[in-house]
N, C-alpha and C positions, 0 to 999 in steps of 0.2 A: 504494500500500500504506500504509494509514493506521495500522495497528497498530504499537505499539512492541514490538520483539522482545526477549526476555530474552537477557542475555549468557550465552554458553555457555563451555565449558572452554578454548577456544583461538580466536584471531582467524580461523584457517582454517575452524573450525566455524561461527563467526558468519557468515562469507562464504557458506558452503554453505547455511546456513539462510536467509539473505537471498535468495539466488538461487532457492531452492526456492519461497519465499513469493511472489516475483515471478511465478513460473510457474503458480501455482494460483489466480489471480484469478477463474477461472471457477466456483470453489466458493463456497458460502455462508460467511458470517462465522463461524458455529458450526463448520463443517467445517474452516476454516482454523485456528481456535483449537485444535481437536483435533490438527492437524498440528504446530502449534507445541509442543504438549504432548508429542507423540511424539518430536520432535527433542530435547527436553530429557531425556525418559525414556531414549531411546537413547544420548544423550551420557553420561549417568551410568552406564548399563549397560556401555558400552565404554570407560570412562574410562582403563583401564590398557592398552588395546589400541592398537597402532601398525601402520600399513601397512609394507610392505617399504621404501617410500620415506622412512619416518620421519614421515609425516603422521598426525594423529589418525585412528584407524580409522573413526570415525563419519562422516567426510567422504565415504567410499565409499557407504554405504547412502543418505545424503541425496542424493548425486549420482545414484544409481539412481532415486530417487523423482522427481528433477527430469526425468530422461529420460522417465519415464512421464507426467509432467505435460504434456509436449509432445504426448502423444496425448489429452489432456483426460480422463484416467481418473478414476474416482470416488475418494471419500475413503478407502474401505476399502483399495483397491489402493495408494494413496500411502502410507498409514500402514504397511501390511504391508511395503512396500519399505524404509521407514526402519528397521523392526525385523526385517528378514528374517534377520539373522545372530545375533540376541540369544539365541534358545533354543539354537542350536548352539555359540556361543562364549562365553556369559556365564552368570551364575547365574540369569538371568530364566527363569521357567517359562511354559509355554503357558497355564496357568491364570491367571497374573498378567496376561498380555496379553488374554485373554478377558474378565477382570473389568474391565479398564480401557478396552478399545477394542471389545469385542464378539466374538461367535462367529466372524463371517466373517473378521475380521482374523486371529484365532488360527488358523483353518483355512488361510488363505493362507500364513501364516508356516510352519506345519507342513509344507505342501506343498513348500516350497523348502528345508527343513532336511535336510541330508545324513544318511544312515544310516551309522553306523560301528560296527564290531565288531572288537575286538582278536583274536578267534578266527578271523577270516576274512581272506583275502588281499586285496590291493589291487583285483584284478579283481572279486572278489565284492562288495566294498564299493561299488565304482563302479557295478556292475550293479544292486545294491540301490537305490542313489540314483536311477539312471535310471528304474528300475521305479516308484519312489515318485513321481517327477515325472510320469511317464506317467499313473499312476492318479489322481493329484491333479488333473492337467490335464483329464482326462476328466470329473472331477466339477465342476471350475471352471477354465475356460481362462485366467483371470487369473493362475493359478500360472505358466503358461508365459511370459507376457509379463514378469512380475517376474524370472523366471530369465534371460530374454533380455536385459533391461535390465542385470541384474547382470553377465552375460557381456560385454555391449557396453562397460561401464565398465572391467571387469577387462582386457579385451583391449586397450583403449586405453592402459592403464597398465602393461603387462607389461615395460617396460624395466628395472624394478627387480629382476626375477627372472633367474635364470641362463638362458642360451640354450636349454639342453635342455628346461627347464620351459616356456619360451615355445613351443617346437615341439610338445610333447605336449599342452599346453592348446589350442593352435590346431588340432591335428589332431582332438582330441576334440570341439571345438566344430564343426568342419567336418563331422565324421562323424555327430554326433547332433543338436546344437541347430539348426544351419542347416536341414537337410532337414525336421526336425520342425516348425520355424517355418513353412516354406513350405507344408507340408501343411496347416497350420492357417490358411493365408492371410495370415500376418504377414510379407509380403514386404518392406515398408519397413525394418523393423528388421533383418530377415535380411540385406538388402543391405549395410548398414553393418558388421554383424558379419563377413560373408564377406570383405570387403576387408581388415579387420583380421587375419583368419586368414591371408591370403596374406602380409601384412607380417611376421607372426611365424613363418610356416612356413619361408620362404626369403628372407632379406633381400636377397641378391644378385639373385635374379630380380625381386623386388618393386621394388628400386631401379632396375634396368635399365629396366623398363617405366615407372616413375614419371618417370625422367629423360627418356625419350622423349616422354611426355605433356607434360612441361614444355617441352621443346624445340619441340614442335609446337603449343603452347598457343595462340599468337596466330593461327596459320593455322586451327586447329580452331574458334576463336571466330568468325573471319571466315566460315567455311563454315556454322557453326550459324546465324549471323544471316541469311545469305543464304537458307538453307532455311526458316528461321522466317518471313521476309518473304514468301517464295513461298507457303507454306501458308496464311498469313493472307489473301493475295490470293485464293487458291482459295476459301476460305470466303466471302469477300465476293462473288465472282463467282457462287457457287452459292446466294447469299442464305441462308447458314446462320449462325445465331447460336451462336458458340462461342469457345473460347479455346485458342490454341496455346501449349504449354509445352515448353521444352527440358528433356529428361531427362538427368540425370547417369548415363551408361551405363558408368562406370568399372568397376562390379562385373562387367558382362558381358565387358568387355575383359580384366580380370584373370583371370576364370574361364577364358576361351578360351585365354589365354596359358599359364596354369598347367596346364591340362589338355591342352596341346599340340594345340589345335584351330584354330590360325590363325597365320599368319606375322605378326611384330610390325608391320611397316610397313602390311600390309593392315588389321590391326585398328585402326590409328590413323585409318583412313578410315571408321569406323563411327559413325553419329550416330543418336540416338533422340529422338523427339518424342511428346508426348501431346496429343491433341485432345479436349476435353470439349464435347459437344454436348447439345442439349435432350432428344432422344429417339432411339429405335432407328432410326426412319425416316431421321433426319438422318445417323446413322452409316452406314447403308446407301448413302445418296446420295453421301456423300463417298468411301466405299470404291469404289463403282462408277466414279466419275470417275477416281480414281487408278489403278485396275486397267486401265482402258481407255487412259489416258494413257501409262502405263509398261509396258503389256503384261505385267503381273505374272502369272506362272504359278501354278497351284494350290499348288505346294509352298511358295510364299512368302505364302500367304494362310491365316490362322488365324481362323476364325469361332468365337471362344469366348464370344460373346454368347448364342447358342442352345445351345452345348455348353461350359459353363464348364470351366476347368482344375481339377485337384485343388487343393483349398484354396478353391474357389468363385469365383476371380477371373474376372470377365467383361470381355471387350473384343474388338474386331475389330482384328487386327494384320496389317499389310502390310509387306513388305520389298522395296525396289526399288533399282535402281542409277541414279545421276544424276551425270554427269561424273566417273566413276570412284569416286564415294562410294557407300557403302551406307547407305540411309536406312530406319530402322524407325519406322513410324508406328502408335501405339496409339490407337485411336478408341473412346471410351466415353462413357457418360452420367454426370451428377453423382452419381446414386445408386450406379452401379458404382464410381466413384472413391472415394466414402466407404466403401463396403463393402470395397474392396480394401485400405484402410489398416489395418483392424483384423481382417479375416478372421473367424475364429470368434468373437472377442470382440464384434464388431459385427454378428453374423449376423442379428439381428432387423431390421436396416436393409437387408439384402440382398434380392434378388428370390427368388421361390419356387424357381426352378431352381438358383440359386446356393446357397441353404440346403440343397437336396437333395443337392448335391455335397459340401458340408461334412459333412453327416450321413453320407454314404457313407464318407468317410475315418474319421470317428469310430467307425462300426460296425466297420470293419476293425481298428482299434486296440483296441477293446473286446474283440474276439475273441481278441486276443493275451494279454490279462490273464486269469489264472485266476479262475474264478467265485468260488472260496473266498477270493480275495485272499491269495495265499501270503505276503505281507509284512505280516501283522498285527503290531501293536506288541508283543504279548507274546512271539511266537515267529516272527521273520522267517525265511523259508526262502531263504537266500542262493543256494543252488544252483539253485533254481527261477527266481530272478531272472536268473541268468546265461543260462539257456536262453531265457527270455522276451525278454531284451534282444538276444540273438543273432538271434532271429526278427524283432524290431523293426528291427534294423539292416538285415537283408536286405530287409524291407518298405520302409523309408525310402529305400533306394538302388536299388530296382527301378523300371524304367520302368512307368508305369501308364496305363491307358485308362479312360475313363468310358463306360459303356453305359447305355441307358435302357429301362425297361419301357414297355408301351403306355400306362400311367397317368402316364408322365412322371417316374417316380422314378429317381434316378441310382444306379448301382452302380459301385464302383471295383474294377477287376480288374488283375492284372499283365499286362504285354504278353505276348502268346502264349496268353492264356486262350481257352477254347473256349465254344461255346454251352452245353455241359453245366456248365462252371464257373459261368456266369451263372445257370443253373437253381438250383444249390446256393446261390449268393449270395442269390438272391431269397427262398428259402423260410425264411431265418433258421435258427432252431434246430430247426425241424420239417422234416425232409428228405423227407417223404412225397411232396410235389409233384415234386421232382427225381427221386426213385426211380422214378416212373412216366413219366418223360419219354421220348418216342419221336421227337421231331424239333423243329425250330425254324423260325421265320420271322425272317429278318434283313433289316431295311429292306423288309419286306413281300414278300420272296422266300423260297421254301422252301429250307432248308439242313439239313445233317446236324448231329447233336449234336457231332461232332468239328470242326466249322468254326471256324477261328481268327477271333476277332472283331477289329474295328478301332475306333479311338476314335470316339465319337459315334454309334455305330449303335443302332438301335431293335431290341430283341430280344424276341420272344414265344416261349414254350416250348409245344410241343404235348405233351399228355399222354394216356395211356390207362390207366384205372384197373386194367386187367388186366395191365399191363406190370410188369416187375421190372428191377432193376439188372443190368448185364452185366459180367462179369469183365474184358473187354477195355477197358472204360471207364477202368480204372486206367492204361492205357497212354497216354492222351492228356489227362487232366485235369491242370491246372497248379497249381491252388490246393490248399493243405493242407486247407482246409475240405471241398472236394469229396471228396478222397481219404479223409479220416477218416470221412465219412458213408457212403461206399460200403463201406469195410472194416467199419464198424460193422454194416451191414445183413448182410453175409456172415457175420460172426462169430456172429450170433444164430441161424444156420441149423443144422439137425442135420447130422451127418456125411454122411448119405445125400443130403441136399439140396445140400450143398457139392460133393459128387462130381458130382451131376447138372448143376449150374451150370457147373462146370469143364469137364465133357465137352461141354456145349452151346457154351461159349465157344471151345473148341478146334475144334469142328466148323465154327463160323462163320469162324474164322481160316483154316481149310483151304480155304474157298471162294475165297479170293483167288488160290489156285493151281489152281482148278477141281478140287479134291479133296474127299473127305469122310473121316470116321473109318473107313468100310468099306474105304477104299483103303490103309490102313496095314497093313503086314505084321508078322509076329511079330518080325522083325529090327528093324523100325522101333521097335516098342514096347520091345524089349530095349535098343536104342540110347538111347532117351529115359530109361528108368528107371535105367540104369547112369550116364548123364550126370548125373542128379540124385541119385544115391546111394540109390535107392529099390528096394523089392522088388516092387511091383506098381503097375499104372497108376492105380488109384483114388487112391493117395497123390499121384500126379502131378496128378490133377484137383483134389484138395484144395489143393495148392500154388497152382494157378491161381486158385481162388476165394478164397484167403487173401491174394492180392496179392503173394506171394513169387516168382511166376513168371508172366510175361505170355504168353498164348497165342500172340501174334504172334511171340515169340522161339522158341517151340517149333517153329512152322512154318518159321521161317528156319533153324533147326538141321537140320530134316529135308530141306528142298528147295532150299537154296542150292547153287550149282554145286559148291562145295567145302565140306567139313565139317571144322571144327576138332576135333582129337582130344584136347583137354585134358579129361580126365575125372577125374583123381585130385586129391584135395585138396592133395597135396604141391606142386603147381604154383602154388597160390593166391598165394604171395608172390613169385613170380618176375616181376619187373617188366620183363623183356624181352618179355613177352606183352602186347599192347595190350588184350586182353580183360580183363586183371586190373585195368586202370585204371578200368573202368566197372562200376557196380553191376549185378549180375545178368546180366553178359554172358559169363561163363565158358562155354567150350565152344561159342560161337556164332562162325561166321566173321565177322570184323569188319575194316573198313577205314576209313581217314579220307579224307574227300572232297577231291579236288583242286580243286573249284570254290570252296572257301572256306577250306581249310587250317586246320581247328580245331586248337587246342593245349590241353594240360591246363590247366583253369581257365576256359576259355571256356564260356558257356552253350551247351548242345548238345541236339540231338535226333537220333533215328536213323531212317533210311529203310530199310524192309524191302524189299530188292531180291532179284532172282534170284541175286545174287552175295553174299548175306548181309546183314549189318547195316552200313549205311554211315553213319558219324558226320558230321553237318554242324553248323556254327554255327547257332543257332536263328534268325538273321536271314538265312540263305542264300536268295538270290532263286531259286535253281534249284528250291527246294521249293514255290514258289507254285503251279505247275501241278499238281504231285503232290497237294497239299492240296485243290485244286479237285475233282479227279477221285476221289480216295480218301483222305480225311483220316486214316483209320485205319491207313494204311501209314506214317504219321509218328508216332513214339512219343517220349515224354519220356525223356531219359536223364540220369543224374547220375554225376559222377566219384566214385570212391572217395576218401574224405578221411580216411585213417587213418594210423597211425604208420608202416606199412610203406612207403607211398608217400612220406611226408614224409622218412623216413630215406633212402630211395633217392634222392630228389631232392636231398638235402643232402650225400650222400656222393659226393665227387668221383670216386672210383674204382669205385663200385658199378655194378651192371647197371641200366640205366634206359633208358626210351624217350626219344628226342629227337625234336623236332618242327621241321620247316622253317618259317621265317617270313621275310617280306620287308618291308624298310623303305624308304620313300622320303623322302630328305632334301631340303629346299627349297634346298640350295646345291650347287654343283659342287665336289667336294673336290679339293684339290691333292694331289700325291704325298706330301708331308709329312703332310698331314691324314689320308690313307688309312692311313699307317703308324701314326699315333697311334690311329686308330679301331680298327684290328686289334689293337693292343697292349692297349687298355683293354677291349675286348670279351673277349679271351682271359683277361684277369685276372678276369673275371666267369664264367669257365668256359663261354663261348659259342663255338661254332664259326663261323668266317667262311668261306663257300664261294666267294663272288664279290662284287666291288665294281664296279659298272657306272656310270662317270661319264659323264653326258650334258651337253648344252650349259648347262642351268640347274638341274639337280638330279642326285641320285645314288641309285641303287638298290643296296641291300646285301642279299645272301642270307645268312641266318644260321641257326644251329641252336640251339634253346633247350630248356629243361626244361619250362617252364610259362608261363602268362600273366604271373604275377608276376615271373618271371625276365626275360621280355621287357620288362616295364615298367621294371625296374631298369636294363636296358641302354639304353633310350630316355632315361631321366633322366640317365644318365652321359654319353651323347653330346650331349644338349642343353647340359649344363653345359660340356663340353669344347669345343664348337664355337660358343659364343656364343648359345645358345638359338634355333637355327633350328627351323622346324616339321618334325616327323618324324611320318609317318603309316605305319601298318601296311597293307600291301597284301594283300588276300585272294585276288586273282587277278593273275597277271602278264600 
């Protein structure tokens, strides 16, 4: 670094500037001069500001810029990082930044500037800021990486703030920024941030695992070197030109430990390696050898070269066991490695299929943002922002699959999505193609529109220009986009047409019981209209076509072995009735499946059986065969999420439904520990029905209010018992 740097306001600021300039040697001399100018400009702007630690504030944004320089990002991004807090915290205006450094820098700074309003509460202000970051990122992904670098530096210096603030910042980061970064393919920086989240969320848990990693550090190093040598020998023997790299897999170990998905001593035996080869053929050759050598089964093989992960990351991943160690090998090419570092920011360097997957995620997020841009500068709509961000949070934390059109274009869907959901995803804003769908070909085999799709499948939709949407479709589509488009089509019909479509849908649903509309008696119709509070059956047909009543539930009401007689509205808030916990299930005979024991808050579906509506967890394996034969008998269900249920669930003495749950602890409890466990669970208002201590583990039968209630109990037990692994059993 030949330039003489100007002296700034404090020796710590001089050091920060020096370190940054050492990191941007890849830029031109003119660009480096602009960065020096930005350091001085930012230093003057923040001259009165101090960090909680007492350091000059400007050291923080310069450190953020240095993090980004490690990714070799461009001049505009580096300068925007240096100035990212100026508009929010100082007298500097966006116009001044634009005049001095250009429109792009000003736009990037604006993208990461928080929205604040004294007339709105903390949640609304936070949602508005998240909404702004989302929309700005969709316009220019560099906004996100500036925000992530900002979070990374803040998370590493949270010691100066109070513990409660540390936890809330860490949880917010883990809930929003980390999954958002992964979806954009920015996994490198997300890994570092995620580990810091765990450190700030629960220092006791973090320190326990960190101490274990230190204790076993020498042994783990020895094992890593041995596996590294072996993999290098394999490359040499296969005559492959490549490089074996040891990966720091601490983030995976911490994630598994914090999410209660592994016993601590087993997690310490997990190792990860990356092997970079010249081409895809070489990747396949190495994978074939390791699969044969270690007899790796399909569940431990992930070919994300042909079918990239959300975020566009491509690799071929194998997991195998060797001498009681679990080894994860990620095989990829140099191009894939480069694309994986920067995800959406370096998308132009990625393969076509990887770019297609990144675009699929971007399309879904763009759908979440209002077309009118509800947060314009003049009149931001904070309530709309809360709604949008709630949807975004659901989307970020949902399991996703990627399916492909015959043209090779990728579409991202939530797990459990059907061929019909795919049809509505493909057609974009014009739903005509999906509205005339009549069937599908999945991996070149004929399938029904209600078929649940799996990751990586090739899907082609069959259409008939004379076909129309069917009301029963609303029972099995998963995506909001599909549901909205179907309802929009029915909304535009005349009352007579709505009645006609509702009648046809009910007639089709009756066929599952080998019945038709002609088989319904006057007492059947009286039963149905009184159940729905209606005066005549045409109104019932309109309810079906408007989506407020599924024809499948009408049939279940009529022909299940027992009929529930809840007909009056006065029962609607009686939480002793299981029907009242589920949207639109009032008056339908309902039971919870013993094969998977769903509890309030689990993702659920309903099986329309002869015994009424049986509620299952959406991942219940017993539904697989039912879906193959008749996918329309499995419908989407949602729990009611209103004040009545929340009040009932929080009221210790109120009437409420309790759910059985079963926990398996990875330790055999002593008599003293059993007493402690029972005491602590009862303090959380949980029932303990049975404690079964076995040779190396313990099964506890408990009764809980909800999924969140159960999670609270698991957290309490882990802390009480020294963080053993505790898993929920769905079957005994």
